[in-house]
C-alpha positions as CSV (number, residue, x, y, z in Angstrom):
1,M,-96.1,40.7,-54.6
2,T,-94.6,37.1,-53.7
3,A,-92.7,36.6,-50.6
4,A,-89.3,35.9,-52.6
5,A,-89.9,39.7,-54.0
6,I,-90.6,40.9,-50.5
7,N,-87.5,39.3,-49.2
8,T,-85.4,40.6,-52.0
9,D,-86.5,44.0,-51.3
10,E,-86.0,43.9,-47.8
11,V,-82.3,42.4,-48.3
12,A,-81.5,45.3,-50.7
13,T,-82.8,47.9,-48.0
14,V,-80.9,46.2,-45.3
15,L,-77.7,46.2,-47.4
16,A,-78.0,49.9,-48.6
17,S,-78.2,50.8,-44.9
18,L,-75.2,48.8,-44.1
19,R,-73.6,50.3,-46.9
20,N,-74.4,54.0,-45.8
21,S,-73.1,53.1,-42.2
22,L,-69.9,51.8,-43.1
23,Q,-68.7,55.0,-44.9
24,T,-65.2,55.0,-46.2
25,P,-63.0,57.5,-44.6
26,R,-63.4,59.6,-47.5
27,A,-67.1,60.0,-47.1
28,Y,-66.5,60.3,-43.4
29,E,-64.1,63.3,-44.1
30,A,-66.8,65.0,-46.2
31,Y,-69.3,64.4,-43.5
32,L,-67.3,65.9,-40.8
33,T,-65.5,68.7,-42.7
34,P,-67.0,72.1,-41.8
35,H,-66.9,74.9,-44.4
36,N,-66.1,78.3,-43.8
37,S,-68.5,80.9,-44.7
38,N,-66.1,82.4,-47.5
39,P,-65.0,85.6,-45.1
40,S,-63.2,88.3,-47.2
41,P,-59.5,88.5,-47.2
42,Q,-59.4,91.3,-44.9
43,E,-61.6,89.3,-42.4
44,Q,-59.1,86.2,-42.6
45,N,-56.4,88.5,-42.0
46,L,-54.5,87.6,-45.4
47,P,-51.9,89.5,-47.4
48,P,-53.1,91.5,-50.1
49,V,-54.0,90.1,-53.3
50,D,-51.5,91.9,-55.3
51,F,-48.8,90.7,-53.3
52,V,-49.8,87.2,-53.5
53,V,-50.5,87.3,-57.2
54,A,-46.8,88.5,-57.4
55,V,-45.5,85.8,-55.3
56,V,-47.6,83.3,-57.7
57,K,-46.2,84.6,-60.8
58,R,-42.6,84.7,-59.2
59,I,-42.6,81.0,-58.4
60,K,-44.4,80.2,-61.8
61,A,-41.4,81.5,-63.5
62,S,-38.8,79.7,-61.0
63,P,-40.2,77.3,-58.5
64,S,-39.6,77.9,-54.9
65,F,-37.3,76.1,-52.7
66,V,-39.9,74.9,-50.3
67,I,-41.9,73.1,-53.0
68,V,-38.8,71.6,-54.5
69,C,-37.6,70.3,-51.0
70,Y,-40.8,69.0,-50.0
71,S,-41.5,67.3,-53.2
72,F,-44.9,68.6,-53.7
73,T,-46.2,67.0,-56.9
74,D,-48.4,70.1,-57.7
75,P,-46.1,73.3,-58.5
76,L,-49.3,75.1,-58.7
77,L,-50.6,74.3,-55.5
78,L,-50.2,77.8,-54.2
79,E,-52.0,79.2,-57.3
80,K,-54.9,77.0,-56.7
81,L,-55.1,77.7,-53.1
82,C,-55.0,81.6,-53.9
83,R,-57.9,81.2,-56.5
84,K,-60.1,79.2,-54.1
85,I,-59.4,81.5,-51.0
86,Y,-59.3,84.9,-52.7
87,F,-61.9,84.3,-55.5
88,P,-64.0,81.6,-53.9
89,S,-66.9,79.8,-56.0
90,E,-67.7,77.5,-53.1
91,P,-67.5,77.2,-49.4
92,L,-63.7,76.6,-48.4
93,P,-62.9,73.3,-46.7
94,S,-61.0,73.0,-43.5
95,G,-57.4,73.7,-43.5
96,S,-57.3,76.0,-46.7
97,V,-56.5,79.2,-45.2
98,A,-54.2,77.9,-42.9
99,L,-52.0,75.8,-45.7
100,L,-52.0,78.9,-47.9
101,Q,-50.4,80.9,-44.8
102,A,-48.0,78.4,-44.2
103,L,-46.9,78.4,-47.8
104,V,-46.5,81.9,-48.4
105,F,-44.4,82.1,-44.9
106,Y,-41.9,79.6,-46.3
107,I,-42.1,80.7,-49.8
108,V,-41.6,84.4,-48.8
109,S,-38.8,83.5,-46.2
110,D,-37.2,82.0,-48.9
111,L,-37.5,84.9,-51.2
112,I,-36.1,87.0,-48.5
113,S,-33.0,85.1,-47.9
114,A,-32.1,84.9,-51.7
115,H,-32.6,88.5,-51.8
116,D,-35.2,88.4,-54.6
117,P,-36.4,91.5,-56.4
118,L,-39.9,91.3,-54.7
119,T,-38.3,92.1,-51.5
120,E,-37.8,95.9,-52.9
121,Q,-41.5,96.1,-54.2
122,F,-43.2,94.9,-51.3
123,D,-42.9,94.5,-47.5
124,C,-41.9,90.7,-47.6
125,A,-40.8,90.7,-43.9
126,A,-44.1,92.1,-42.7
127,Y,-46.2,89.7,-44.8
128,A,-44.0,86.7,-43.7
129,E,-44.6,87.6,-40.0
130,L,-48.5,87.9,-40.6
131,C,-48.5,84.8,-42.2
132,E,-46.6,83.1,-39.5
133,R,-48.5,84.7,-36.9
134,N,-51.9,83.3,-38.3
135,F,-50.6,80.1,-39.5
136,S,-49.4,79.4,-35.8
137,S,-52.6,80.3,-34.6
138,A,-54.6,77.9,-36.7
139,L,-52.6,75.2,-35.4
140,S,-53.9,75.2,-32.0
141,T,-57.6,75.1,-33.4
142,Y,-59.9,72.1,-33.0
143,E,-60.6,72.4,-36.9
144,T,-56.8,71.8,-37.6
145,L,-56.0,69.3,-34.9
146,A,-59.1,67.1,-35.4
147,I,-60.8,67.4,-39.0
148,P,-59.5,64.8,-41.3
149,T,-58.6,66.7,-44.3
150,L,-55.4,66.5,-46.6
151,E,-54.8,70.2,-46.2
152,N,-55.0,70.0,-42.1
153,V,-52.4,67.2,-42.4
154,Q,-50.1,69.4,-44.5
155,V,-50.7,72.1,-42.2
156,L,-49.4,70.0,-39.0
157,M,-46.7,68.9,-41.2
158,F,-45.5,72.5,-41.7
159,G,-46.5,73.2,-38.0
160,A,-44.1,70.3,-37.0
161,C,-41.3,71.6,-39.2
162,R,-41.6,75.1,-37.5
163,A,-41.7,74.0,-34.2
164,Q,-38.6,71.8,-34.8
165,E,-36.9,74.8,-36.3
166,K,-37.5,76.7,-33.0
167,A,-36.3,73.9,-30.7
168,K,-39.7,73.0,-29.3
169,L,-39.5,69.4,-29.3
170,S,-42.5,68.4,-27.4
171,L,-44.7,70.7,-29.7
172,C,-43.3,69.2,-32.8
173,W,-44.2,65.9,-31.3
174,T,-47.8,67.0,-30.6
175,Y,-48.2,68.2,-34.2
176,L,-46.8,64.9,-35.6
177,A,-49.0,62.9,-33.2
178,A,-52.0,64.7,-34.5
179,A,-51.2,64.5,-38.3
180,H,-50.7,60.6,-37.8
181,T,-54.1,60.5,-36.1
182,L,-55.6,62.3,-39.0
183,C,-53.8,60.1,-41.5
184,Q,-55.1,56.9,-39.8
185,T,-58.6,58.3,-39.8
186,M,-58.4,59.1,-43.5
187,G,-56.6,55.6,-44.4
188,I,-53.7,57.4,-45.9
189,H,-51.4,54.4,-44.5
190,R,-53.3,51.8,-46.3
191,K,-52.8,51.2,-49.8
192,S,-56.5,50.1,-50.2
193,F,-57.6,53.5,-49.2
194,L,-55.7,55.5,-51.7
195,Q,-56.2,53.2,-55.0
196,N,-59.6,54.9,-55.4
197,D,-58.3,58.3,-55.3
198,P,-57.5,60.4,-58.3
199,H,-53.8,60.0,-58.9
200,P,-52.7,63.6,-58.1
201,V,-54.6,63.3,-54.8
202,A,-53.3,59.9,-53.9
203,E,-49.5,61.3,-54.6
204,A,-50.3,64.3,-52.5
205,K,-51.3,62.1,-49.5
206,R,-48.1,59.9,-49.9
207,H,-45.9,63.1,-50.0
208,A,-47.3,64.3,-46.8
209,F,-47.5,60.9,-45.1
210,W,-43.8,59.9,-45.8
211,F,-42.5,63.3,-44.8
212,L,-44.3,63.1,-41.4
213,Y,-42.9,59.5,-41.2
214,L,-39.2,60.6,-41.7
215,M,-39.5,63.5,-39.4
216,E,-41.3,61.4,-36.7
217,K,-38.7,58.5,-37.0
218,N,-36.0,60.9,-36.5
219,L,-37.3,62.6,-33.4
220,S,-38.2,59.4,-32.0
221,L,-35.0,58.0,-31.8
222,N,-33.2,61.3,-30.6
223,T,-35.8,61.8,-27.8
224,G,-36.2,58.2,-26.7
225,R,-39.9,58.2,-27.6
226,T,-41.8,55.2,-29.2
227,S,-43.2,56.1,-32.8
228,S,-46.6,56.2,-33.8
229,F,-45.8,55.2,-37.4
230,Q,-45.3,51.4,-36.8
231,D,-43.9,49.8,-40.2
232,Y,-46.0,46.6,-39.3
233,D,-49.3,48.8,-39.9
234,I,-48.0,50.8,-43.0
235,D,-48.5,49.3,-46.7
236,C,-48.9,52.9,-48.1
237,E,-46.9,52.9,-51.5
238,L,-44.1,55.4,-51.6
239,F,-44.5,58.4,-53.9
240,S,-43.4,58.5,-57.5
241,I,-40.2,60.1,-58.8
242,S,-40.9,63.0,-60.9
243,K,-40.6,62.8,-64.6
244,N,-39.0,66.5,-64.1
245,P,-35.2,65.7,-64.3
246,K,-34.5,68.9,-62.3
247,Q,-37.0,67.6,-59.6
248,A,-36.2,63.9,-59.8
249,P,-33.0,64.1,-57.7
250,W,-34.9,65.7,-54.7
251,D,-37.5,63.0,-54.8
252,I,-34.7,60.3,-55.1
253,L,-33.1,62.0,-52.1
254,N,-36.4,62.1,-50.2
255,L,-37.1,58.5,-50.7
256,A,-33.8,57.4,-49.7
257,S,-34.4,59.7,-46.6
258,V,-37.4,57.6,-45.8
259,G,-35.2,54.6,-45.8
260,F,-32.8,56.2,-43.5
261,A,-35.9,57.0,-41.3
262,R,-37.0,53.4,-41.3
263,I,-33.7,52.3,-40.0
264,Q,-33.9,55.1,-37.3
265,G,-37.1,53.5,-36.0
266,K,-35.4,50.1,-35.9
267,V,-32.7,51.2,-34.0
268,Y,-35.0,52.7,-31.3
269,D,-37.4,49.4,-31.5
270,Q,-34.8,47.0,-31.5
271,L,-32.1,48.3,-29.4
272,Y,-33.6,51.3,-27.0
273,S,-37.1,50.5,-26.3
274,A,-37.9,48.9,-22.9
275,S,-38.1,45.3,-24.3
276,A,-35.1,45.9,-26.2
277,V,-32.7,46.9,-23.5
278,T,-33.3,43.6,-21.6
279,Q,-32.0,41.5,-24.5
280,H,-29.2,39.1,-24.1
281,P,-25.8,40.7,-25.1
282,T,-25.4,37.9,-27.9
283,K,-28.8,38.7,-29.6
284,K,-28.2,42.5,-29.3
285,A,-24.8,42.1,-31.0
286,S,-26.4,40.4,-33.9
287,I,-29.0,43.2,-34.0
288,V,-26.1,46.0,-34.2
289,E,-24.3,44.5,-37.1
290,Q,-27.6,44.0,-39.0
291,L,-28.7,47.5,-38.6
292,A,-25.0,48.9,-39.1
293,T,-25.0,47.1,-42.4
294,E,-28.5,48.2,-43.3
295,L,-27.3,51.9,-42.4
296,L,-24.3,51.7,-44.8
297,Q,-26.4,50.4,-47.7
298,T,-28.8,53.4,-47.2
299,R,-25.7,55.9,-46.9
300,D,-24.5,54.6,-50.1
301,Q,-27.8,55.0,-51.8
302,I,-27.9,58.4,-50.9
303,C,-24.5,59.3,-51.9
304,S,-25.0,57.9,-55.2
305,V,-27.9,60.4,-56.1
306,D,-26.7,62.2,-59.2
307,I,-27.6,66.0,-58.5
308,S,-25.8,67.4,-61.5
309,N,-29.0,68.7,-63.1
310,S,-31.1,69.5,-60.0
311,Y,-32.9,72.5,-59.1
312,F,-31.0,74.4,-56.3
313,R,-28.0,72.1,-57.1
314,D,-26.0,73.9,-54.4
315,A,-28.2,73.4,-51.8
316,L,-28.8,69.9,-52.5
317,E,-25.0,69.5,-52.4
318,C,-24.9,71.1,-48.9
319,L,-27.4,68.4,-47.9
320,M,-25.6,65.5,-49.3
321,I,-22.4,66.7,-47.8
322,S,-24.2,66.3,-44.3
323,T,-25.0,62.6,-45.1
324,D,-21.7,61.3,-43.3
325,F,-22.4,63.5,-40.3
326,M,-26.0,61.8,-40.1
327,Y,-24.6,58.5,-41.0
328,Y,-22.0,58.4,-38.1
329,S,-24.2,60.0,-35.7
330,V,-26.8,57.2,-36.1
331,L,-24.1,54.4,-36.4
332,T,-22.9,55.8,-32.8
333,M,-26.2,55.4,-31.4
334,I,-26.4,51.8,-33.0
335,Y,-22.9,50.8,-31.4
336,R,-23.5,52.6,-28.2
337,A,-26.3,49.8,-27.4
338,Q,-23.7,47.1,-27.8
339,T,-22.2,45.4,-24.7
340,S,-20.3,42.3,-24.1
341,T,-22.0,41.9,-20.4
342,S,-25.2,42.7,-18.9
343,H,-23.7,44.3,-15.6
344,A,-21.9,47.4,-17.0
345,T,-22.1,50.4,-19.3
346,E,-19.7,49.8,-22.2
347,I,-18.4,52.0,-24.9
348,S,-16.9,49.8,-27.6
349,S,-14.2,50.8,-30.0
350,Q,-16.5,50.8,-32.8
351,C,-19.0,53.0,-31.0
352,Y,-16.1,55.6,-30.2
353,E,-14.6,55.4,-33.8
354,A,-18.2,56.3,-35.1
355,A,-18.3,58.9,-32.9
356,R,-15.1,60.4,-33.7
357,L,-15.8,60.2,-37.5
358,S,-19.4,62.0,-36.7
359,L,-17.6,64.9,-35.2
360,R,-15.1,65.0,-38.1
361,A,-17.9,64.9,-40.4
362,H,-19.7,67.9,-38.6
363,L,-16.5,70.1,-38.8
364,K,-16.2,69.2,-42.5
365,T,-20.0,70.1,-43.2
366,F,-19.6,73.2,-41.3
367,E,-16.9,74.2,-43.6
368,H,-19.6,74.9,-46.1
369,F,-21.7,77.2,-43.8
370,V,-19.3,79.9,-43.5
371,P,-20.5,83.1,-41.4
372,G,-21.1,86.4,-43.4
373,E,-21.8,89.8,-42.1
374,N,-25.5,89.2,-41.1
375,H,-26.2,85.7,-42.3
376,F,-24.6,82.5,-43.3
377,R,-23.7,81.7,-46.9
378,T,-23.9,78.1,-48.2
379,I,-21.4,77.8,-51.2
380,D,-23.0,80.2,-53.9
381,F,-26.5,80.0,-52.7
382,V,-28.1,81.8,-49.8
383,N,-31.2,79.9,-48.6
384,W,-32.9,80.4,-45.3
385,Y,-34.5,76.9,-45.5
386,V,-31.2,74.9,-46.0
387,F,-29.7,76.6,-43.3
388,A,-32.6,75.9,-40.9
389,I,-32.2,72.1,-41.9
390,F,-28.8,72.0,-41.3
391,I,-29.1,73.7,-37.8
392,N,-32.3,72.3,-36.6
393,W,-32.0,68.8,-38.4
394,I,-28.4,68.2,-38.5
395,V,-26.3,70.2,-35.8
396,L,-28.8,69.9,-33.0
397,Y,-29.7,66.4,-33.2
398,C,-26.9,64.6,-34.5
399,S,-23.9,65.9,-32.9
400,F,-24.4,65.5,-29.2
401,A,-24.4,61.8,-28.7
402,P,-21.1,61.7,-30.4
403,Y,-19.7,64.5,-28.4
404,V,-20.4,62.7,-25.2
405,I,-19.0,59.4,-26.3
406,V,-15.7,61.3,-27.3
407,F,-15.7,63.1,-24.1
408,T,-16.0,59.9,-22.1
409,H,-13.1,58.5,-24.0
410,A,-11.0,61.5,-23.1
411,M,-11.8,61.2,-19.7
412,A,-10.5,57.5,-19.6
413,T,-7.4,57.9,-22.0
414,F,-6.2,61.8,-21.5
415,D,-6.3,61.6,-25.4
416,E,-5.2,65.1,-26.4
417,D,-6.6,64.4,-29.9
418,D,-9.9,63.7,-28.4
419,I,-9.8,67.0,-26.5
420,T,-8.7,68.8,-29.6
421,L,-11.8,67.5,-31.5
422,L,-13.9,68.5,-28.8
423,R,-12.6,72.1,-28.9
424,E,-12.8,72.4,-32.7
425,T,-16.5,71.2,-32.3
426,V,-17.3,73.8,-29.7
427,N,-15.5,76.6,-31.9
428,A,-17.8,75.7,-34.8
429,L,-20.8,75.8,-32.4
430,N,-19.6,79.2,-31.0
431,Q,-20.3,80.6,-34.5
432,L,-23.6,79.2,-34.5
433,K,-24.8,80.2,-31.1
434,E,-26.7,83.2,-32.1
435,V,-29.0,81.5,-34.4
436,N,-31.5,80.3,-31.9
437,S,-31.9,78.9,-28.2
438,G,-31.4,75.5,-29.0
439,V,-28.1,76.0,-30.6
440,R,-26.9,78.3,-27.7
441,R,-27.9,75.6,-25.3
442,L,-25.9,73.1,-27.3
443,F,-22.8,75.4,-27.3
444,D,-23.1,76.0,-23.4
445,V,-23.4,72.1,-22.5
446,C,-20.4,71.1,-25.1
447,K,-18.4,74.0,-23.8
448,A,-19.1,72.9,-20.1
449,F,-18.1,69.4,-21.1
450,L,-14.9,70.8,-22.7
451,N,-14.0,72.6,-19.8
452,T,-14.4,69.5,-17.6
453,A,-12.2,67.6,-20.0
454,E,-9.6,70.1,-20.1
455,V,-9.3,70.3,-16.3
456,I,-9.2,66.6,-15.8
457,S,-6.7,66.1,-18.5
458,R,-4.3,68.7,-17.0
459,S,-4.8,67.1,-13.5
460,Q,-3.8,63.6,-15.0
461,K,-6.0,62.1,-12.3
462,K,-7.6,58.9,-13.4
463,V,-11.6,58.8,-13.4
464,D,-12.6,56.1,-10.9
465,G,-14.8,53.4,-12.7
466,V,-13.7,53.7,-16.1
467,H,-11.7,50.9,-17.4
468,R,-10.1,50.5,-20.7
469,Q,-10.1,47.0,-22.2
470,D,-7.5,45.2,-24.5
471,D,-9.8,45.7,-27.5
472,G,-10.0,49.5,-27.0
473,S,-13.5,49.4,-25.5
474,L,-14.4,51.4,-22.3
475,V,-16.3,49.8,-19.4
476,L,-18.0,52.1,-16.6
477,S,-18.4,50.3,-13.5
478,P,-20.3,51.4,-10.6
479,F,-18.7,54.3,-8.8
480,S,-17.0,53.7,-5.4
481,G,-14.2,56.0,-5.0
482,E,-13.6,59.6,-4.2
483,A,-15.1,62.3,-6.5
484,I,-12.9,64.4,-8.8
485,A,-12.8,68.0,-8.0
486,T,-13.4,70.1,-10.8
487,G,-13.3,73.4,-9.2
488,D,-15.8,76.1,-10.0
489,L,-16.8,75.0,-13.4
490,A,-19.8,76.7,-14.6
491,W,-22.5,74.3,-15.8
492,P,-25.6,75.6,-17.8
493,G,-28.9,75.7,-15.7
494,G,-31.4,73.0,-16.1
495,M,-28.9,70.0,-15.2
496,A,-30.4,69.6,-12.0
497,D,-30.4,66.0,-12.0
498,F,-26.8,66.0,-11.2
499,D,-24.4,67.7,-8.9
500,M,-22.3,69.1,-11.6
501,S,-19.8,70.8,-9.0
502,G,-17.0,68.5,-8.0
503,M,-19.0,65.3,-8.9
504,D,-17.6,61.9,-9.9
505,I,-17.5,61.9,-13.7
506,S,-18.0,58.1,-13.9
507,A,-21.5,58.1,-11.9
508,F,-22.7,61.0,-14.4
509,L,-21.7,59.1,-17.5
510,G,-22.9,55.9,-16.2
511,N,-26.4,57.5,-15.3
512,W,-26.7,59.0,-18.9
513,L,-24.9,56.3,-20.9
514,G,-26.0,53.3,-18.8
515,T,-29.7,53.9,-18.8
516,N,-30.1,54.6,-22.6
517,R,-31.5,57.8,-21.5
518,P,-31.4,60.0,-24.6
519,V,-28.6,62.5,-24.4
520,T,-30.7,65.3,-26.0
521,D,-32.6,65.3,-22.5
522,M,-29.1,67.1,-21.2
523,L,-30.0,70.0,-23.6
524,N,-33.2,70.8,-21.6
525,L,-34.7,72.5,-24.8
526,D,-37.8,74.4,-24.5
527,S,-40.0,71.2,-24.3
528,D,-42.8,72.6,-22.3
529,A,-43.8,75.3,-24.9
530,D,-47.2,74.9,-26.0
531,V,-47.4,77.8,-28.8
532,L,-45.3,78.5,-31.6
533,N,-44.1,81.9,-31.4
C-alpha cells in the first residue's frame, strides 16, 4: 500500500470519527432518549381502553376543540398515541404517555363542558381527573424536563397552559423555560435543523415552538421578565395554513397571534427592559409611535380573518371579539412608557385614552360571557377551554394595567365617568370571581381601588403630587405633602410593600407606575407554587 493510500485511509477514518462526534440534535436526541419498558395500561394508571377508544371515535367523527385551537397538524394524533401505548410494538419514547394523558384531559374536559353523550356512558369527570393528576406528576420528572423529544416539548406546552389557567405564573414560566431549552437542544428554532425532517414532523415542531413563543412573550411583558425566545436567534419558519377551510381560520388567527406576541416582546425589550428605561425621552417617543403603529396593523390583520366557515365558529368569534380588549391593553402598556421628561412619572393623554378604551372593550367582551346556573355560556356554544382562555389569558392579565391608569386619572380629576367605568369593571369581575383564585384576587384588589376612588372623590380633596397638564397628561411628582386619610378601607392581604391605610396616593402610584414595575405584581398570585394541583 502506498503512502498516499495510507494517508487517504487515515483521513477517511478521522473524518468518520469527526462526523460521529458532531451528532445532529436528532441523533443526540435518539442517543439520550430512554425508552419505557412497555408497562401495561394498568401499571401506567391509564384510563381503560374502551373509554379511550370511544373518545378516539368521537373526535374522528367531529374534531376536538383542543386539536383545532392549538392548530395541531395531525388530527389523528390521539389515535396514534393510543395505538403506540395501549398496543405497543416497540419501546415507548419519553413523553408519549404524558402527552396522551394531557390530550385526554383536555379533550374530555371539552366533552364534559359541551355535555357530549359520552358523559352519560362513562365517568368522564373521574377519567379527566385521573389524566390531569398523572400528567401533572409527569411534569416534575427528569425525563419530561430534560429529555429532548418533541412529545416532551408538547407536554411542557400543555403544562404551561394548565399552570396559567390555575394562575400559577412562576410555574408556567418554569415550564416555558424548560420547553425553550429542549427546543434549543433539538434545534427547533433554526430552519437548518428542520429542513431534513419529514414535513409532518417539521410542521409539528413548528406548531409547538410558535405556540410556546406567543405564550412566553405575553407572560414576559405582563410579568416584567426577559424573554428566552429572542427574535435575533430565531429563523424557524412559521407553520403552514391548513388546506381544510374549516381549520384554516384558526391557523391564520394563531399566526397573527404570533405577530402580536412579537410586538409584545418588542414592547418589553425596547421600553421596559433595564437598558430601555434609561433612554432619552425623544428616542423613547419614536419607539412608542413605531410600536403603536405595528400593533394597530396586527390588530387589523386579526380582525380581518374570515371565520364564516370555521370549526367552532361561535368560539372563534368570542376570541376575536376580545381582540380590541387585548389591543388596547398592550397599547396602554406602550403609551405608559412615554414621558416628556426624565424626572417625573407621566401618564399621557394617549395612555389614559387607551386604558379607558381597554376597559370599555373588556365590558363589551364580557357581554358575550353570561353567567348561567352552574356555568358560563358563550353565545350558543359552551366550551370550557374558550372560557379558560377568556379568564386566564385575557381578563386576568389584560385588564389590570388599564384599571390602574383609569384609577390614577380619577384621583387627579374627580372624573365621575372614570369612577363609573371602574365600578362597572368591578361588577363584571364580581360575576367571575368564583372561577379561580386569580380572578378572586383581581376582583379584591380592583374593589379596593374602587373604594378608595369613591372615598377621595366624595371628599374632593386634591391628591398631592399629581398635576394635570394642558394637553391632558398627568405628571406625578415626588410626594411632599400630607397623606390623605382613607378611613378604614380594607385592602387585600399580600400588599405589604405599602401602608395602604391612610397613605399618600401619589407615593403609591409613583412607586408602581414610576419604576415600570409590572402591575401584575400587585395581584400577588400563587407565584411560589411548585406543583400543578
